[in-house]
C-alpha positions in Angstrom: -170.4 131.8 36.9 -169.6 131.8 33.3 -165.9 131.4 33.8 -166.3 128.4 36.1 -168.6 126.7 33.6 -166.2 127.3 30.8 -163.3 125.9 32.9 -165.3 122.7 33.6 -166.2 122.2 30.0 -162.6 122.7 29.0 -161.4 120.1 31.6 -163.8 117.6 30.2 -162.6 118.1 26.6 -159.0 117.7 27.7 -159.7 114.6 29.7 -161.6 113.1 26.8 -158.7 113.8 24.4 -156.2 112.3 26.7 -158.3 109.2 27.0 -158.6 109.0 23.2 -154.8 109.2 22.7 -154.2 106.5 25.3 -156.7 104.3 23.6 -155.0 104.7 20.2 -151.6 104.1 21.6 -152.8 101.1 23.5 -154.0 99.4 20.3 -150.5 99.3 18.9 -148.8 98.4 22.2 -147.6 94.8 22.8 -149.8 92.4 24.5 -149.0 92.0 28.1 -150.5 90.5 31.2 -153.1 92.8 32.7 -151.6 92.1 36.1 -148.5 94.1 35.1 -150.5 97.3 34.4 -150.6 100.1 36.9 -154.3 100.4 36.3 -156.5 98.2 38.3 -159.1 98.0 35.6 -159.9 99.3 32.2 -162.5 102.0 32.3 -165.5 101.1 30.2 -167.9 103.9 30.8 -167.9 107.6 31.6 -170.5 109.2 33.8 -172.1 112.5 33.3 -169.3 114.3 35.2 -166.6 112.8 32.9 -165.4 110.2 35.5 -164.9 106.7 34.3 -166.9 103.9 36.0 -166.8 100.1 35.9 -169.9 98.1 35.2 -171.2 96.0 38.1 -170.3 92.2 37.9 -172.9 90.0 36.3 -174.8 87.7 38.5 -174.8 84.0 37.8 -178.2 82.5 37.1 -179.1 80.0 39.8 -180.2 76.6 38.6 -183.1 75.2 40.5 -183.6 71.5 41.1 -186.5 70.7 38.8 -187.9 67.1 38.4 -187.0 65.3 35.2 -189.8 63.8 33.3 -189.1 60.3 31.9 -191.4 58.8 29.3 -191.8 55.0 29.4 -192.4 53.3 26.1 -193.8 49.8 25.7 -191.5 47.8 23.4 -192.1 44.3 21.9 -189.4 42.0 20.7 -190.3 38.9 18.8 -187.7 36.1 18.9 -188.9 34.9 15.6 -187.2 37.9 14.0 -183.8 36.8 15.3 -181.6 34.6 13.2 -182.4 31.0 13.9 -179.5 28.7 14.9 -178.0 26.5 12.2 -179.6 23.2 12.0 -177.5 20.2 12.8 -176.4 18.3 9.8 -178.2 15.1 9.3 -176.0 12.0 8.8 -175.7 11.2 5.1 -177.7 8.2 4.0 -175.4 5.2 3.6 -174.7 3.9 0.1 -175.2 0.2 -0.7 -171.8 -1.4 -0.8 -172.5 -5.1 -1.4 -170.0 -7.9 -1.2 -167.9 -8.0 -4.4 -166.0 -10.7 -6.3 -162.4 -9.8 -6.6 -159.8 -11.6 -8.8 -156.7 -12.3 -6.7 -153.1 -12.2 -7.8 -153.1 -16.0 -7.9 -156.1 -16.1 -10.2 -158.5 -17.2 -7.5 -161.8 -15.4 -7.1 -162.3 -14.0 -3.6 -165.3 -12.3 -2.1 -164.6 -8.8 -0.6 -167.0 -8.2 2.4 -169.4 -5.2 2.4 -167.9 -2.0 3.8 -168.6 -1.3 7.5 -170.1 -4.8 8.0 -168.2 -5.2 11.3 -169.5 -1.9 12.7 -173.1 -2.8 11.6 -172.8 -6.2 13.2 -171.4 -4.8 16.5 -174.1 -2.1 16.7 -176.9 -4.7 16.0 -175.5 -7.0 18.7 -175.5 -4.0 21.0 -179.2 -3.3 20.3 -180.0 -6.9 20.7 -178.5 -7.0 24.1 -180.6 -4.0 25.1 -183.9 -5.5 23.9 -185.1 -9.0 24.8 -186.8 -10.6 21.8 -189.2 -13.6 21.7 -186.5 -15.7 20.1 -184.3 -15.2 23.2 -186.8 -17.0 25.5 -189.0 -19.0 23.2 -186.7 -19.8 20.2 -186.7 -23.3 18.8 -183.2 -23.9 20.1 -184.3 -23.4 23.7 -187.6 -25.3 23.7 -186.3 -28.8 24.2 -186.9 -30.3 27.7 -183.5 -30.3 29.5 -184.7 -33.1 31.8 -185.0 -35.6 28.9 -182.2 -37.6 27.4 -179.9 -36.1 24.7 -181.6 -38.2 22.0 -185.1 -36.9 23.1 -183.8 -33.3 23.3 -182.5 -33.6 19.7 -185.8 -34.9 18.5 -187.7 -32.2 20.3 -185.5 -29.6 18.7 -186.2 -30.9 15.2 -190.0 -31.0 15.9 -189.9 -27.4 17.2 -188.2 -26.2 14.0 -190.8 -28.0 11.9 -193.6 -26.3 13.9 -192.0 -22.9 13.6 -192.5 -22.5 9.9 -194.9 -19.5 9.3 -195.6 -19.5 13.1 -194.7 -17.0 15.8 -192.2 -18.2 18.4 -194.9 -17.6 21.1 -197.3 -20.0 19.5 -194.6 -22.6 18.8 -193.5 -22.4 22.5 -197.1 -23.0 23.7 -197.5 -26.1 21.5 -194.2 -27.5 22.5 -195.0 -27.0 26.2 -198.3 -28.8 25.8 -196.7 -31.8 24.2 -194.0 -32.0 26.9 -196.5 -31.8 29.7 -199.5 -33.8 28.4 -198.3 -36.3 25.8 -198.7 -39.9 27.0 -195.3 -41.4 27.8 -193.5 -38.1 27.5 -192.5 -36.2 24.4 -190.2 -38.5 22.4 -190.1 -40.4 19.1 -191.9 -43.4 20.5 -194.8 -41.3 21.9 -195.3 -39.5 18.5 -195.3 -42.9 16.7 -198.0 -44.2 19.1 -200.3 -41.2 18.6 -203.1 -41.1 16.1 -202.8 -38.2 13.6 -205.9 -36.7 15.1 -204.4 -36.7 18.6 -201.2 -35.2 17.4 -203.1 -32.6 15.5 -204.9 -31.6 18.7 -201.6 -30.8 20.3 -200.4 -28.5 17.5 -203.7 -27.1 16.2 -202.7 -23.5 17.0 -199.7 -23.4 14.7 -199.8 -22.4 11.1 -200.7 -25.2 8.6 -201.1 -27.7 11.5 -202.8 -30.3 9.3 -199.9 -30.5 6.9 -197.4 -30.4 9.7 -199.2 -33.3 11.5 -198.7 -35.4 8.3 -195.0 -34.4 8.0 -194.2 -35.1 11.7 -195.8 -38.6 11.5 -193.9 -39.4 8.3 -190.6 -38.1 9.8 -191.0 -40.2 12.9 -191.4 -43.3 10.8 -188.4 -42.5 8.7 -186.2 -41.9 11.8 -187.3 -45.2 13.2 -186.8 -47.1 9.9 -183.7 -45.5 8.4 -181.8 -43.6 11.1 -182.0 -46.0 14.1 -184.6 -43.8 15.9 -182.1 -40.8 15.9 -182.2 -37.6 13.9 -179.6 -37.4 11.1 -176.3 -35.8 11.8 -175.7 -34.6 8.2 -177.3 -31.9 6.2 -178.2 -34.4 3.4 -180.0 -36.7 5.9 -181.9 -33.8 7.5 -183.2 -32.3 4.2 -184.4 -35.7 3.2 -187.1 -35.6 5.9 -190.5 -34.3 4.9 -191.0 -30.6 5.4 -187.3 -30.0 6.4 -185.3 -27.6 4.2 -181.8 -26.1 4.4 -182.7 -23.5 7.0 -184.1 -26.1 9.4 -181.2 -28.5 8.6 -178.5 -26.0 9.4 -180.2 -24.8 12.6 -180.8 -28.4 13.7 -177.1 -29.3 13.1 -176.0 -26.3 15.2 -178.6 -26.6 18.0 -178.8 -30.4 18.2 -175.3 -31.6 17.2 -173.3 -28.5 18.0 -171.8 -28.2 14.5 -172.0 -25.0 12.4 -171.9 -26.3 8.8 -173.9 -23.5 7.3 -176.0 -20.4 8.1 -179.7 -20.9 8.9 -181.3 -18.2 6.7 -184.9 -17.4 7.5 -187.1 -14.5 6.4 -185.5 -12.1 8.8 -181.9 -12.9 7.8 -182.8 -12.7 4.1 -184.8 -9.5 4.4 -182.5 -7.5 6.8 -179.2 -8.3 5.0 -180.8 -7.1 1.7 -182.0 -4.0 3.4 -178.4 -3.4 4.6 -177.2 -3.7 1.0 -174.9 -6.6 1.7 -176.2 -8.3 -1.4 -179.2 -8.4 -3.7 -180.6 -11.9 -3.6 -184.0 -13.3 -4.6 -184.4 -16.1 -2.0 -182.9 -17.3 1.3 -180.7 -19.9 -0.4 -179.0 -17.3 -2.5 -178.6 -15.2 0.7 -177.0 -18.2 2.5 -174.5 -18.7 -0.3 -173.5 -15.1 -0.3 -173.1 -14.8 3.5 -171.1 -18.0 3.7 -168.7 -16.7 1.0 -167.3 -14.0 3.3 -168.9 -14.0 6.8 -166.4 -15.5 9.4 -167.5 -19.0 10.4 -167.6 -18.1 14.1 -170.6 -16.0 13.3 -172.6 -18.5 11.3 -174.5 -19.7 14.3 -175.0 -16.3 15.9 -176.2 -14.4 12.9 -179.6 -16.2 12.8 -180.4 -15.4 16.4 -179.0 -11.9 16.0 -181.2 -10.9 13.0 -184.3 -12.9 14.1 -184.4 -10.9 17.3 -183.6 -7.7 15.6 -186.4 -8.3 13.1 -188.8 -9.0 16.0 -188.0 -5.9 18.0 -186.7 -3.0 15.8 -186.4 -3.9 12.1 -190.0 -5.3 11.8 -191.2 -6.6 8.5 -193.8 -3.8 8.4 -193.4 -0.5 10.2 -189.7 -0.6 10.9 -188.6 1.4 13.9 -185.9 3.3 12.2 -186.1 6.1 14.7 -184.9 3.7 17.4 -182.2 2.1 15.3 -178.6 3.1 15.9 -177.7 2.1 12.4 -180.1 4.8 11.1 -178.9 7.3 13.6 -175.3 6.9 12.4 -176.1 6.8 8.7 -175.1 3.1 8.3 -178.4 1.7 6.9 -179.1 2.6 3.3 -182.8 1.6 3.7 -183.5 3.7 6.8 -186.9 5.5 6.8 -187.3 8.3 9.3 -190.4 10.3 9.9 -190.2 14.1 9.1 -190.4 16.6 11.9 -193.3 19.0 11.9 -192.2 22.7 11.8 -193.8 24.6 14.6 -193.6 28.4 15.1 -191.9 29.2 18.4 -192.5 32.7 19.8 -191.7 34.7 22.9 -192.8 38.3 23.6 -190.9 40.5 26.1 -192.7 43.7 27.4 -191.7 46.5 29.8 -194.4 48.1 31.9 -194.4 51.8 33.1 -193.3 50.7 36.6 -190.1 49.4 35.0 -190.8 45.7 35.7 -190.3 43.3 32.8 -193.1 40.9 31.9 -192.1 37.9 29.8 -194.7 35.9 27.9 -193.4 32.5 26.8 -195.0 30.0 24.6 -193.8 26.4 25.1 -193.7 24.4 21.9 -193.1 20.7 21.7 -191.6 19.5 18.5 -193.7 16.6 17.1 -192.1 13.8 15.1 -194.1 11.8 12.7 -194.1 8.1 13.2 -192.0 6.0 10.9 -194.2 5.0 8.0 -194.9 1.3 7.5 -192.8 0.5 4.5 -194.3 -1.0 1.4 -192.3 -4.2 1.5 -191.8 -6.2 -1.7 -193.5 -9.6 -2.0 -192.9 -11.2 1.3 -190.3 -14.0 1.0 -191.1 -17.0 3.1 -188.7 -19.5 4.6 -187.4 -22.2 2.4 -189.6 -24.5 4.5 -192.8 -22.5 4.0 -195.1 -25.2 3.0 -198.5 -25.6 1.5 -199.0 -22.0 0.3 -197.3 -19.4 -1.9 -196.2 -16.3 -0.1 -199.1 -13.9 0.4 -199.0 -10.4 -1.0 -200.4 -7.5 0.8 -203.3 -5.7 -0.7 -202.5 -2.3 -2.0 -205.0 0.3 -1.0 -206.3 2.5 -3.7 -205.9 6.2 -3.1 -209.1 8.2 -3.6 
């Protein structure tokens, strides 16, 4: 019994020493592929009997399909925090570039027209063609009865211009139509001469200063009969010699009645608007006429009165100009343009995401409001040259509390 136990212990010691020597020699051996070794595996453990055993292979952990929890968060995005788009550049306000006197090489003084006047004129004509004005249908040049003789038509044109001073075209048209339809013997020089002043006054009692105009019309009829052979004069000198007839009426009469453009008929609209445009800086219509005639082409002398009278009746009003509707203001061509300021309104939109994943958008619609063009404080109103009987009225200035 004892010898067998000693032999087993001895065999264990020898086996252990051999394994230790192999391990030491293997540490210094060159690295090689384990597949080239004669051993199938490297022993890693020794059992109680001294035999080497290999550990069992590790089992992989199985991953079970577990539900993923997703947390929904409510987010709010305000568009006001985003950078606002750049504002469109407003057209620069036009500078006043009036007509200038220029000394020519030959020593003659010439008038250089205002800058951009042709573009301004063309745009104004474009706006006039888009808007019918009272002057287009009830202007003095169109009120004469076309069924009458040329002499009677010329007389009616002169009377219409005399009635138009400080009177709207609509009122003048009604008065002229009444005389054409109800005056005994028809509306002509002889009928006016036959009427008593009170009867004539009854026909025109709706126009401004009708009492004074009745007196002037009666005197004019007598002068035409006695000095001009019952015909209206065909010269500017002859026309301005009549009571109540000034240069504006004279030039318009020459153009409408005789078909000759010898000058520009400058009324309050022509005088006011051309000064607003900066074409000149004049104090009265006569100065305006002289300045315009110094450079404006003659083929526009007749048209400019109708052009600016209608423009002044529809857009460039004496008080409360509609600069917001004016193409000259839009393109920065009018140095006197007055445009209402836009009100700044906060525009906001909130975007939310609910737990179900559906987006909810809350929008706030904002309409930009534009202030109306302010009624401009016009300087002392300049009446026509033929404004008779009263000095130009000034508007009362309201005191601010």
